[in-house]
Legacy VTK file of the C-alpha trace (Angstrom):
# vtk DataFile Version 3.0
C-alpha trace
ASCII
DATASET POLYDATA
POINTS 175 float
-80.176 10.605 -59.863
-78.565 13.564 -58.753
-79.268 13.475 -55.131
-78.250 9.495 -55.353
-74.873 10.839 -56.729
-74.399 13.826 -54.389
-75.273 11.049 -51.478
-72.274 8.435 -53.115
-70.191 11.351 -53.278
-70.559 12.333 -49.603
-70.282 8.535 -48.491
-66.793 8.125 -50.292
-65.489 11.258 -49.042
-66.317 10.159 -45.260
-65.289 6.578 -46.111
-61.656 7.946 -47.603
-61.314 10.234 -44.298
-62.059 6.853 -42.571
-59.870 4.635 -44.315
-56.628 7.126 -43.963
-57.304 6.772 -40.281
-58.082 9.973 -39.456
-59.349 10.755 -35.941
-62.741 12.250 -35.692
-62.125 15.851 -34.472
-63.841 17.745 -32.307
-65.358 21.268 -32.337
-61.997 22.962 -32.196
-60.549 21.050 -35.165
-58.582 18.774 -33.082
-58.616 15.272 -32.757
-60.746 13.772 -30.131
-58.836 11.545 -27.575
-59.983 8.042 -27.505
-61.246 6.708 -23.832
-58.147 4.831 -23.204
-56.042 8.008 -24.249
-57.803 9.701 -22.309
-57.496 7.682 -18.963
-53.931 7.253 -19.042
-53.693 10.945 -19.445
-54.919 11.234 -16.148
-53.104 8.964 -14.751
-49.780 9.746 -16.119
-50.783 13.473 -15.769
-51.549 12.108 -11.889
-48.051 10.427 -11.117
-46.380 13.786 -13.151
-48.213 15.851 -9.987
-47.100 13.152 -7.640
-43.488 13.627 -8.390
-43.684 17.512 -8.607
-45.406 17.684 -5.278
-42.904 14.508 -3.718
-46.175 12.971 -2.588
-44.678 9.537 -1.547
-48.002 7.964 -0.729
-49.165 9.184 -4.084
-46.377 7.470 -5.883
-46.702 4.815 -4.324
-50.443 4.069 -4.999
-49.848 4.748 -8.716
-46.650 2.273 -9.339
-46.727 -1.506 -8.803
-44.984 -3.487 -6.274
-42.189 -5.053 -8.600
-42.081 -1.111 -10.609
-38.700 -0.645 -12.473
-37.687 1.848 -15.057
-35.165 1.102 -17.674
-33.409 4.293 -19.488
-31.392 4.293 -22.836
-28.618 5.689 -21.319
-28.025 2.633 -19.045
-30.238 -0.506 -20.709
-29.335 -2.821 -18.747
-29.418 -1.936 -15.314
-32.930 -1.382 -14.185
-33.634 1.099 -11.373
-36.037 -0.775 -9.095
-38.595 0.524 -7.314
-37.895 2.051 -3.860
-34.803 3.882 -5.631
-37.104 5.109 -8.232
-39.967 6.427 -5.431
-36.636 7.815 -3.431
-34.880 9.638 -6.348
-38.290 11.276 -7.531
-38.612 12.339 -4.435
-35.514 13.850 -3.988
-35.775 15.929 -7.539
-35.987 19.463 -7.382
-39.531 20.272 -8.061
-39.645 20.864 -11.229
-41.926 22.551 -13.713
-45.041 20.876 -14.670
-44.259 18.564 -17.616
-46.602 18.660 -20.580
-47.905 14.882 -21.985
-48.628 15.016 -25.896
-48.510 12.292 -28.555
-50.019 9.600 -26.807
-51.013 6.287 -27.693
-52.512 3.549 -25.889
-52.301 -0.151 -27.217
-54.690 -2.313 -25.598
-53.844 -6.239 -24.406
-56.533 -6.527 -22.217
-55.205 -6.752 -18.652
-52.003 -4.505 -19.894
-51.785 -1.309 -21.667
-48.745 0.414 -23.377
-48.820 3.677 -23.335
-46.385 5.921 -25.593
-45.733 9.637 -25.286
-43.582 12.499 -25.277
-42.692 14.123 -21.716
-41.942 17.365 -21.990
-40.158 18.456 -18.850
-39.878 22.562 -18.199
-36.861 24.044 -17.622
-35.931 24.745 -14.518
-33.407 27.673 -12.908
-30.102 25.972 -13.860
-31.542 23.613 -16.789
-33.202 23.929 -20.045
-36.428 22.027 -21.041
-36.021 18.301 -22.155
-37.837 16.391 -23.742
-38.603 12.000 -23.084
-39.686 9.574 -25.146
-41.737 7.362 -22.841
-43.051 3.866 -22.887
-44.959 2.761 -19.891
-46.354 -0.603 -19.294
-49.657 -0.601 -16.941
-51.118 -3.596 -15.612
-54.676 -3.744 -14.429
-55.200 -4.424 -10.515
-58.721 -5.125 -9.593
-60.306 -2.031 -10.461
-57.379 0.344 -10.744
-54.509 0.442 -12.860
-50.896 0.139 -11.720
-47.294 1.067 -13.509
-45.394 -2.081 -13.814
-42.539 -0.805 -16.143
-40.920 2.989 -17.653
-38.975 2.532 -20.142
-37.512 6.438 -20.916
-34.803 7.972 -23.284
-34.353 11.834 -23.970
-35.041 13.214 -27.203
-32.070 14.046 -29.108
-31.921 16.341 -32.272
-29.893 14.749 -34.825
-29.782 11.339 -33.213
-29.359 8.220 -35.599
-32.732 7.448 -37.430
-34.476 3.734 -35.576
-34.567 1.154 -38.316
-37.429 0.773 -39.627
-38.957 3.577 -37.967
-40.859 6.852 -40.201
-38.127 9.267 -40.830
-38.529 12.426 -39.111
-41.198 14.703 -40.845
-42.357 11.738 -42.895
-45.802 11.680 -43.302
-46.848 8.277 -41.712
-50.309 6.762 -41.789
-51.924 6.622 -38.550
-53.111 3.444 -37.323
-56.982 2.937 -37.346
-58.706 3.991 -33.906
LINES 1 176
175 0 1 2 3 4 5 6 7 8 9 10 11 12 13 14 15 16 17 18 19 20 21 22 23 24 25 26 27 28 29 30 31 32 33 34 35 36 37 38 39 40 41 42 43 44 45 46 47 48 49 50 51 52 53 54 55 56 57 58 59 60 61 62 63 64 65 66 67 68 69 70 71 72 73 74 75 76 77 78 79 80 81 82 83 84 85 86 87 88 89 90 91 92 93 94 95 96 97 98 99 100 101 102 103 104 105 106 107 108 109 110 111 112 113 114 115 116 117 118 119 120 121 122 123 124 125 126 127 128 129 130 131 132 133 134 135 136 137 138 139 140 141 142 143 144 145 146 147 148 149 150 151 152 153 154 155 156 157 158 159 160 161 162 163 164 165 166 167 168 169 170 171 172 173 174
């Protein structure tokens, strides 16, 4: 009977961790990324590397033919593919970007990927963080970036209606 109660207690403890939406942890205590997070982290890093090295051919392979960027400062004015590629190619070589807090929503042939991109500080500019939402669509066996939505993360900005307050503990979506 004592063993049964111990077993039941362990099952309840493990079940409550799953119910809380906790991701399984790896050997070092951090969450284990899902397969989709791993795939799209690799794709996002490939794009960041192409931009950093002004590799127009790599950028062209990653983005779709109808790619556009929409940004918070001018939400009604999309930046078309050719203008975005040209602008990326003319940027001074930035320090590598760090991608974090990624979430991937799977809609079959379409993936919606959100993350925080921290751009390294340059000689003449401080570090800046952006909240990015990328929409990827399947093209055969590859994924192409179709639309990027981006906004700078500004400390003290007004809260988004309906969103969790900064610092509030929010329930995580079950994986």
